[in-house]
ZAPAFI-584505 format. One line per 8 residues: number of its first residue (from 1); their letters; for each residue y negated, z, x of C-alpha. Coordinates in steps of 0.001 Angstrom, whole numbers, plus 500000, padded with zeros to 6 digits. Example, Ala and Ser with C-alpha at 12.3 -4.5 7.8 and 13.67 -1.06 7.14 Angstrom:
BEGIN
1 = AS = 504500/507800/512300 ~ 501060/507140/513670 $
This chain:
BEGIN
1 = MMNGMYMN = 464675/510093/527078 ~ 467060/508907/524446 ~ 468286/512315/523451 ~ 470546/512162/520390 ~ 470228/508426/519891 ~ 473740/508052/518494 ~ 473866/511282/516496 ~ 471407/510493/513754 $
9 = DMAWWFSA = 472072/510646/510045 ~ 473013/506983/509845 ~ 475850/507384/512343 ~ 477239/510351/510406 ~ 477227/508415/507124 ~ 478789/505407/508833 ~ 481721/507445/510151 ~ 482126/509317/506852 $
17 = HWLMMLLG = 482202/506001/504987 ~ 484982/504553/507117 ~ 486952/507778/506975 ~ 486824/507645/503169 ~ 487816/503971/503182 ~ 490834/504754/505350 ~ 491819/507658/503122 ~ 491487/505458/500032 $
25 = AVVIVLPF = 493667/502768/501593 ~ 496371/505316/502408 ~ 496248/506719/498867 ~ 496721/503199/497476 ~ 499321/501877/499933 ~ 501804/504771/500045 ~ 502823/504788/496350 ~ 503163/501015/496291 $
33 = WKIFAKAG = 505239/501173/499486 ~ 507734/503388/497631 ~ 507626/501228/494483 ~ 508331/498030/496417 ~ 511123/499714/498390 ~ 512789/501036/495221 ~ 512563/497587/493642 ~ 514486/496088/496559 $
41 = FSGWLGLL = 511527/494495/498328 ~ 510226/495342/501768 ~ 507963/498381/501782 ~ 505513/496452/503938 ~ 504464/494558/500816 ~ 502583/497718/499869 ~ 499953/496706/502405 ~ 499083/493771/500165 $
49 = MIVPMVNL = 497563/496214/497699 ~ 494428/496513/499836 ~ 493820/492732/499904 ~ 491758/491559/496908 ~ 493414/488975/494625 ~ 496604/489049/496706 ~ 497320/492465/495195 ~ 497314/490961/491696 $
57 = IALYVLAF = 499757/488246/492743 ~ 502039/490844/494351 ~ 501960/492974/491191 ~ 502911/489976/489046 ~ 505791/489147/491395 ~ 506944/492753/491197 ~ 506577/492928/487414 ~ 508478/489749/486626 $
65 = SDCRDRNA = 511156/489864/489319 ~ 514753/490819/488628 ~ 514773/494317/490105 ~ 518104/496046/490063 ~ 519053/499453/491299 ~ 521046/498988/494492 ~ 522989/502182/493848 ~ 524076/501198/490341 $
73 = PTSWIPVT = 527694/500056/490023 ~ 528219/496398/489220 ~ 531066/495211/487026 ~ 531922/492099/489010 ~ 532890/493902/492234 ~ 536550/494968/492127 ~ 537098/498626/492895 ~ 539847/499173/495442 $
């Protein structure tokens, strides 16, 4: 009989590992989703934070882009 073949210690650690990886990805992506959205970019760019090396490029683009508050009044639009 193969009683308990899939419920050994290795399977438990495997599932715990991937659960922690998913939790870590959520903890990283959600704040950057809000940061990108507030900067005027798509919030989906927050998913780039879990891709190695691409996350550094995305942070440089965010840091050196001309981010303006969309709710701030601009002086060149005539008020009617």
